[in-house]
C-alpha positions, -999 to 999 in steps of 0.1 A, spaced: -405 624 -402 -416 661 -397 -453 671 -399 -463 701 -416 -495 722 -410 -508 750 -433 -533 774 -417 -554 798 -439 -575 825 -424 -601 847 -441 -606 879 -427 -633 893 -451 -661 873 -437 -689 897 -446 -682 890 -484 -690 854 -479 -724 855 -463 -745 863 -494 -743 853 -531 -728 881 -550 -710 886 -586 -674 875 -584 -646 874 -613 -633 837 -618 -604 826 -644 -620 799 -665 -606 783 -697 -618 813 -719 -607 838 -695 -624 859 -671 -659 854 -663 -682 865 -638 -705 840 -618 -721 843 -586 -700 834 -554 -704 832 -519 -692 802 -500 -718 802 -467 -749 808 -491 -741 778 -508 -733 756 -480 -768 765 -465 -784 755 -496 -769 721 -498 -782 710 -462 
């Protein structure tokens, strides 16, 4: 049985360091919320 490996690479790393306004598609359509993954991970620890 063959094995599949999928890799995803993010090149725009500076945009993920701090919280910032970002557009998300929600049930009511487009909405703006604060985003930024690395800042959220740091807050969880």
